[in-house]
C-alpha beads as a LAMMPS data file, in Angstrom:
LAMMPS data file: protein, C-alpha beads

263 atoms
262 bonds

1 atom types
1 bond types

-500.0 500.0 xlo xhi
-500.0 500.0 ylo yhi
-500.0 500.0 zlo zhi

Masses

1 110.0

Atoms # bond

1 1 1 -84.515 -368.236 -378.886
2 1 1 -80.972 -367.750 -377.639
3 1 1 -79.989 -369.984 -374.741
4 1 1 -78.618 -366.958 -372.901
5 1 1 -82.182 -365.705 -372.527
6 1 1 -83.959 -369.060 -372.368
7 1 1 -81.689 -370.528 -369.699
8 1 1 -80.475 -367.316 -368.045
9 1 1 -76.873 -368.253 -368.867
10 1 1 -74.153 -366.386 -366.987
11 1 1 -70.456 -366.619 -367.876
12 1 1 -67.737 -365.447 -365.504
13 1 1 -64.238 -366.402 -364.453
14 1 1 -61.098 -366.696 -366.550
15 1 1 -61.981 -365.969 -370.171
16 1 1 -59.413 -368.367 -371.651
17 1 1 -59.732 -371.012 -368.936
18 1 1 -61.185 -374.483 -369.427
19 1 1 -64.990 -374.153 -369.212
20 1 1 -66.770 -375.520 -366.160
21 1 1 -70.522 -375.823 -366.683
22 1 1 -72.579 -376.176 -363.497
23 1 1 -76.077 -377.677 -363.745
24 1 1 -78.533 -377.598 -360.834
25 1 1 -80.928 -380.289 -359.648
26 1 1 -84.708 -380.480 -359.411
27 1 1 -86.337 -377.555 -357.613
28 1 1 -83.117 -375.539 -357.610
29 1 1 -81.415 -372.932 -359.776
30 1 1 -77.895 -371.729 -360.510
31 1 1 -77.732 -369.903 -357.180
32 1 1 -77.201 -373.291 -355.519
33 1 1 -73.591 -373.244 -356.766
34 1 1 -72.653 -369.915 -355.162
35 1 1 -70.408 -371.525 -352.524
36 1 1 -68.596 -373.745 -355.033
37 1 1 -67.901 -371.674 -358.150
38 1 1 -65.719 -368.979 -356.509
39 1 1 -63.028 -371.610 -355.926
40 1 1 -62.621 -372.058 -359.691
41 1 1 -63.075 -368.466 -360.882
42 1 1 -59.345 -367.767 -361.283
43 1 1 -58.585 -370.901 -363.276
44 1 1 -61.724 -371.721 -365.250
45 1 1 -64.428 -370.125 -367.354
46 1 1 -67.535 -370.529 -365.194
47 1 1 -70.850 -371.156 -366.967
48 1 1 -74.102 -371.245 -364.973
49 1 1 -77.651 -371.643 -366.215
50 1 1 -81.208 -372.418 -365.138
51 1 1 -83.249 -375.260 -366.575
52 1 1 -86.438 -373.963 -368.202
53 1 1 -88.957 -373.417 -365.416
54 1 1 -86.349 -372.620 -362.771
55 1 1 -84.690 -369.433 -361.580
56 1 1 -84.644 -366.665 -364.166
57 1 1 -85.250 -368.902 -367.171
58 1 1 -87.846 -367.946 -369.771
59 1 1 -90.987 -369.822 -368.738
60 1 1 -92.545 -369.261 -372.163
61 1 1 -89.868 -371.536 -373.632
62 1 1 -91.306 -374.586 -371.876
63 1 1 -92.587 -377.203 -374.317
64 1 1 -94.397 -380.325 -373.103
65 1 1 -93.032 -382.546 -375.848
66 1 1 -89.417 -381.340 -375.684
67 1 1 -89.218 -381.723 -371.941
68 1 1 -91.135 -384.991 -371.675
69 1 1 -87.800 -386.802 -371.237
70 1 1 -84.364 -385.888 -369.911
71 1 1 -83.133 -385.831 -373.517
72 1 1 -84.834 -382.460 -373.975
73 1 1 -82.812 -381.019 -371.118
74 1 1 -79.652 -382.600 -372.540
75 1 1 -80.425 -380.850 -375.831
76 1 1 -80.559 -377.546 -373.959
77 1 1 -77.126 -378.224 -372.471
78 1 1 -75.667 -378.957 -375.894
79 1 1 -77.230 -375.815 -377.337
80 1 1 -75.616 -373.767 -374.558
81 1 1 -72.221 -375.307 -375.377
82 1 1 -72.669 -374.556 -379.074
83 1 1 -73.910 -371.001 -378.613
84 1 1 -71.036 -370.098 -376.307
85 1 1 -68.485 -372.122 -378.300
86 1 1 -67.519 -374.256 -375.338
87 1 1 -65.144 -377.189 -375.812
88 1 1 -63.110 -379.385 -373.465
89 1 1 -65.875 -378.844 -370.913
90 1 1 -65.907 -379.976 -367.294
91 1 1 -69.603 -380.563 -366.660
92 1 1 -70.686 -380.534 -363.012
93 1 1 -74.214 -381.891 -362.645
94 1 1 -76.147 -382.197 -359.390
95 1 1 -78.837 -384.852 -358.910
96 1 1 -80.981 -385.195 -362.043
97 1 1 -78.549 -382.965 -363.934
98 1 1 -75.900 -385.652 -363.470
99 1 1 -77.881 -387.899 -365.814
100 1 1 -78.647 -384.959 -368.093
101 1 1 -74.889 -384.435 -368.395
102 1 1 -74.331 -388.124 -369.109
103 1 1 -76.885 -388.018 -371.925
104 1 1 -75.343 -384.863 -373.398
105 1 1 -71.816 -386.309 -373.267
106 1 1 -72.952 -389.519 -374.962
107 1 1 -74.419 -387.511 -377.822
108 1 1 -71.436 -385.172 -378.316
109 1 1 -68.431 -386.660 -376.502
110 1 1 -66.016 -384.365 -378.317
111 1 1 -67.380 -381.409 -376.333
112 1 1 -66.609 -382.858 -372.904
113 1 1 -63.358 -383.411 -371.023
114 1 1 -64.729 -384.661 -367.707
115 1 1 -68.007 -385.081 -365.853
116 1 1 -68.539 -384.470 -362.148
117 1 1 -71.707 -386.255 -361.041
118 1 1 -72.986 -385.065 -357.653
119 1 1 -75.509 -387.480 -356.129
120 1 1 -76.354 -389.198 -359.444
121 1 1 -79.111 -391.766 -359.858
122 1 1 -79.892 -393.500 -363.164
123 1 1 -83.159 -394.880 -361.761
124 1 1 -84.933 -394.048 -358.513
125 1 1 -87.222 -397.097 -358.465
126 1 1 -86.211 -400.539 -357.195
127 1 1 -86.280 -403.116 -359.984
128 1 1 -85.404 -406.748 -359.306
129 1 1 -81.845 -406.843 -357.998
130 1 1 -81.428 -403.134 -358.653
131 1 1 -81.912 -400.894 -355.618
132 1 1 -82.866 -397.355 -356.516
133 1 1 -84.027 -396.392 -353.046
134 1 1 -87.794 -396.251 -353.659
135 1 1 -90.564 -398.713 -354.414
136 1 1 -92.695 -397.836 -357.429
137 1 1 -95.671 -397.180 -355.134
138 1 1 -93.527 -394.776 -353.076
139 1 1 -92.737 -392.713 -356.157
140 1 1 -96.337 -392.794 -357.347
141 1 1 -97.600 -391.606 -353.949
142 1 1 -94.980 -388.872 -353.861
143 1 1 -95.958 -387.627 -357.307
144 1 1 -99.657 -387.702 -356.404
145 1 1 -98.932 -385.613 -353.316
146 1 1 -96.845 -383.209 -355.397
147 1 1 -99.596 -382.862 -358.000
148 1 1 -102.292 -382.136 -355.429
149 1 1 -100.372 -379.673 -353.247
150 1 1 -96.978 -378.654 -354.624
151 1 1 -96.209 -376.003 -351.997
152 1 1 -97.188 -378.293 -349.137
153 1 1 -95.171 -381.134 -350.637
154 1 1 -92.163 -378.836 -351.021
155 1 1 -92.305 -377.748 -347.386
156 1 1 -92.389 -381.369 -346.249
157 1 1 -89.909 -382.976 -348.608
158 1 1 -87.194 -380.324 -349.071
159 1 1 -85.753 -380.631 -345.527
160 1 1 -85.709 -384.437 -345.930
161 1 1 -83.814 -384.150 -349.219
162 1 1 -81.363 -381.686 -347.716
163 1 1 -80.709 -383.768 -344.604
164 1 1 -78.624 -381.973 -341.968
165 1 1 -81.517 -381.626 -339.537
166 1 1 -79.151 -379.853 -337.153
167 1 1 -78.899 -377.007 -339.694
168 1 1 -82.553 -376.121 -340.397
169 1 1 -81.583 -373.042 -342.372
170 1 1 -80.389 -375.335 -345.178
171 1 1 -83.729 -377.120 -345.372
172 1 1 -85.477 -373.755 -345.329
173 1 1 -83.388 -372.515 -348.249
174 1 1 -84.182 -375.601 -350.320
175 1 1 -87.874 -375.253 -349.444
176 1 1 -87.832 -371.648 -350.630
177 1 1 -86.066 -372.695 -353.814
178 1 1 -88.678 -375.364 -354.507
179 1 1 -91.455 -372.866 -353.907
180 1 1 -89.852 -370.313 -356.235
181 1 1 -89.901 -372.768 -359.145
182 1 1 -92.879 -372.535 -361.472
183 1 1 -95.210 -375.137 -359.902
184 1 1 -96.780 -376.441 -363.106
185 1 1 -93.411 -376.980 -364.758
186 1 1 -91.970 -378.384 -361.524
187 1 1 -94.717 -381.013 -361.392
188 1 1 -93.907 -382.154 -364.916
189 1 1 -90.151 -382.085 -364.290
190 1 1 -90.678 -384.201 -361.155
191 1 1 -92.500 -386.862 -363.151
192 1 1 -89.737 -386.907 -365.764
193 1 1 -87.033 -387.002 -363.087
194 1 1 -88.365 -389.673 -360.773
195 1 1 -89.807 -391.938 -363.469
196 1 1 -86.682 -391.871 -365.646
197 1 1 -84.529 -394.945 -366.154
198 1 1 -81.116 -394.266 -367.654
199 1 1 -79.349 -397.419 -366.505
200 1 1 -78.894 -398.677 -370.050
201 1 1 -77.247 -395.397 -371.061
202 1 1 -74.337 -395.696 -368.644
203 1 1 -72.457 -398.215 -370.796
204 1 1 -72.386 -395.741 -373.700
205 1 1 -70.513 -393.002 -371.831
206 1 1 -66.847 -392.605 -372.774
207 1 1 -66.128 -389.376 -370.896
208 1 1 -64.200 -389.805 -367.609
209 1 1 -66.458 -389.149 -364.631
210 1 1 -66.123 -388.366 -360.942
211 1 1 -69.000 -389.595 -358.780
212 1 1 -69.526 -387.684 -355.543
213 1 1 -71.583 -389.822 -353.172
214 1 1 -72.902 -388.313 -349.950
215 1 1 -73.495 -390.162 -346.717
216 1 1 -77.123 -390.706 -345.661
217 1 1 -78.537 -389.486 -348.980
218 1 1 -82.208 -390.494 -349.071
219 1 1 -82.573 -389.573 -352.760
220 1 1 -79.447 -391.315 -354.083
221 1 1 -78.253 -393.796 -351.440
222 1 1 -74.756 -395.247 -351.382
223 1 1 -75.738 -398.400 -353.244
224 1 1 -76.839 -396.234 -356.184
225 1 1 -73.523 -394.410 -356.327
226 1 1 -71.754 -397.761 -356.275
227 1 1 -73.952 -398.947 -359.146
228 1 1 -73.124 -395.877 -361.246
229 1 1 -69.425 -396.364 -360.535
230 1 1 -69.573 -400.034 -361.511
231 1 1 -71.334 -399.273 -364.796
232 1 1 -69.306 -396.223 -365.877
233 1 1 -66.004 -397.384 -367.322
234 1 1 -63.061 -395.449 -365.939
235 1 1 -65.108 -393.583 -363.352
236 1 1 -63.875 -392.465 -359.934
237 1 1 -66.047 -392.771 -356.836
238 1 1 -65.557 -390.511 -353.815
239 1 1 -67.712 -391.152 -350.760
240 1 1 -68.008 -387.855 -348.927
241 1 1 -68.390 -387.126 -345.237
242 1 1 -71.150 -384.698 -346.258
243 1 1 -74.647 -385.887 -345.451
244 1 1 -77.882 -385.382 -347.370
245 1 1 -78.343 -384.738 -351.070
246 1 1 -76.981 -381.212 -351.533
247 1 1 -73.285 -381.024 -350.592
248 1 1 -72.933 -377.907 -352.758
249 1 1 -74.850 -376.158 -349.959
250 1 1 -74.154 -378.259 -346.881
251 1 1 -70.454 -379.006 -347.452
252 1 1 -69.078 -376.727 -350.173
253 1 1 -65.479 -376.907 -348.969
254 1 1 -65.456 -380.710 -349.173
255 1 1 -67.202 -380.561 -352.544
256 1 1 -64.626 -378.111 -353.901
257 1 1 -61.740 -380.171 -352.552
258 1 1 -63.028 -383.362 -354.173
259 1 1 -63.554 -381.672 -357.551
260 1 1 -60.199 -379.930 -357.411
261 1 1 -58.357 -383.150 -356.528
262 1 1 -60.008 -384.910 -359.456
263 1 1 -59.242 -382.158 -361.940

Bonds

1 1 1 2
2 1 2 3
3 1 3 4
4 1 4 5
5 1 5 6
6 1 6 7
7 1 7 8
8 1 8 9
9 1 9 10
10 1 10 11
11 1 11 12
12 1 12 13
13 1 13 14
14 1 14 15
15 1 15 16
16 1 16 17
17 1 17 18
18 1 18 19
19 1 19 20
20 1 20 21
21 1 21 22
22 1 22 23
23 1 23 24
24 1 24 25
25 1 25 26
26 1 26 27
27 1 27 28
28 1 28 29
29 1 29 30
30 1 30 31
31 1 31 32
32 1 32 33
33 1 33 34
34 1 34 35
35 1 35 36
36 1 36 37
37 1 37 38
38 1 38 39
39 1 39 40
40 1 40 41
41 1 41 42
42 1 42 43
43 1 43 44
44 1 44 45
45 1 45 46
46 1 46 47
47 1 47 48
48 1 48 49
49 1 49 50
50 1 50 51
51 1 51 52
52 1 52 53
53 1 53 54
54 1 54 55
55 1 55 56
56 1 56 57
57 1 57 58
58 1 58 59
59 1 59 60
60 1 60 61
61 1 61 62
62 1 62 63
63 1 63 64
64 1 64 65
65 1 65 66
66 1 66 67
67 1 67 68
68 1 68 69
69 1 69 70
70 1 70 71
71 1 71 72
72 1 72 73
73 1 73 74
74 1 74 75
75 1 75 76
76 1 76 77
77 1 77 78
78 1 78 79
79 1 79 80
80 1 80 81
81 1 81 82
82 1 82 83
83 1 83 84
84 1 84 85
85 1 85 86
86 1 86 87
87 1 87 88
88 1 88 89
89 1 89 90
90 1 90 91
91 1 91 92
92 1 92 93
93 1 93 94
94 1 94 95
95 1 95 96
96 1 96 97
97 1 97 98
98 1 98 99
99 1 99 100
100 1 100 101
101 1 101 102
102 1 102 103
103 1 103 104
104 1 104 105
105 1 105 106
106 1 106 107
107 1 107 108
108 1 108 109
109 1 109 110
110 1 110 111
111 1 111 112
112 1 112 113
113 1 113 114
114 1 114 115
115 1 115 116
116 1 116 117
117 1 117 118
118 1 118 119
119 1 119 120
120 1 120 121
121 1 121 122
122 1 122 123
123 1 123 124
124 1 124 125
125 1 125 126
126 1 126 127
127 1 127 128
128 1 128 129
129 1 129 130
130 1 130 131
131 1 131 132
132 1 132 133
133 1 133 134
134 1 134 135
135 1 135 136
136 1 136 137
137 1 137 138
138 1 138 139
139 1 139 140
140 1 140 141
141 1 141 142
142 1 142 143
143 1 143 144
144 1 144 145
145 1 145 146
146 1 146 147
147 1 147 148
148 1 148 149
149 1 149 150
150 1 150 151
151 1 151 152
152 1 152 153
153 1 153 154
154 1 154 155
155 1 155 156
156 1 156 157
157 1 157 158
158 1 158 159
159 1 159 160
160 1 160 161
161 1 161 162
162 1 162 163
163 1 163 164
164 1 164 165
165 1 165 166
166 1 166 167
167 1 167 168
168 1 168 169
169 1 169 170
170 1 170 171
171 1 171 172
172 1 172 173
173 1 173 174
174 1 174 175
175 1 175 176
176 1 176 177
177 1 177 178
178 1 178 179
179 1 179 180
180 1 180 181
181 1 181 182
182 1 182 183
183 1 183 184
184 1 184 185
185 1 185 186
186 1 186 187
187 1 187 188
188 1 188 189
189 1 189 190
190 1 190 191
191 1 191 192
192 1 192 193
193 1 193 194
194 1 194 195
195 1 195 196
196 1 196 197
197 1 197 198
198 1 198 199
199 1 199 200
200 1 200 201
201 1 201 202
202 1 202 203
203 1 203 204
204 1 204 205
205 1 205 206
206 1 206 207
207 1 207 208
208 1 208 209
209 1 209 210
210 1 210 211
211 1 211 212
212 1 212 213
213 1 213 214
214 1 214 215
215 1 215 216
216 1 216 217
217 1 217 218
218 1 218 219
219 1 219 220
220 1 220 221
221 1 221 222
222 1 222 223
223 1 223 224
224 1 224 225
225 1 225 226
226 1 226 227
227 1 227 228
228 1 228 229
229 1 229 230
230 1 230 231
231 1 231 232
232 1 232 233
233 1 233 234
234 1 234 235
235 1 235 236
236 1 236 237
237 1 237 238
238 1 238 239
239 1 239 240
240 1 240 241
241 1 241 242
242 1 242 243
243 1 243 244
244 1 244 245
245 1 245 246
246 1 246 247
247 1 247 248
248 1 248 249
249 1 249 250
250 1 250 251
251 1 251 252
252 1 252 253
253 1 253 254
254 1 254 255
255 1 255 256
256 1 256 257
257 1 257 258
258 1 258 259
259 1 259 260
260 1 260 261
261 1 261 262
262 1 262 263
């Protein structure tokens, strides 16, 4: 199956510009980048896609074994780059897609010029001296709640993830996005996302990376961004004024400015 159909790939912008590939986080789709990508349309080739199970992706392409780890999603990214003959790529990954981008760039570093990691976390669970932001029991309880009532869980958790309680329309949009994702696939993707541990992979990355760390991010707190920065050689850390976990929606102008300054 072609990735264009499987992942609902859309390509716009400057045809001969350096490719910028934007990858969305859990419960989202490519529409979450709509306030960011216009800033790069005149200078870059813009590539958007949906992970299988999200947005307009082909749900029949979902395979339990392939997508049992983040490596399966990284394989999808690499297939998109191959099919569309993309080289010298700037990969912009939000949340779990930050680690998906890291895994893809480790496997085929020659394809990537730079990574932009928005709210990355290599491991969400506290482990010894490592602070991921959640106890193991917290994650297990969250996943149990998600499994038993996905729509109810989405309505409760999405506004918390978004932050910005003074702008409830943002939380409502994320809730709607969660609810639009295929629930059975979303449950499985949640388990893969929140139980993943990619800390050991960070040392293998050779692609330069920008880390965008939000303030008051309950999913990827500041200590996690600092950890990623410390363990990615040659990385750049920018702590944003934006609050919550989705600056592509809550603070697109600041997000664009940080990416543009880095590029």
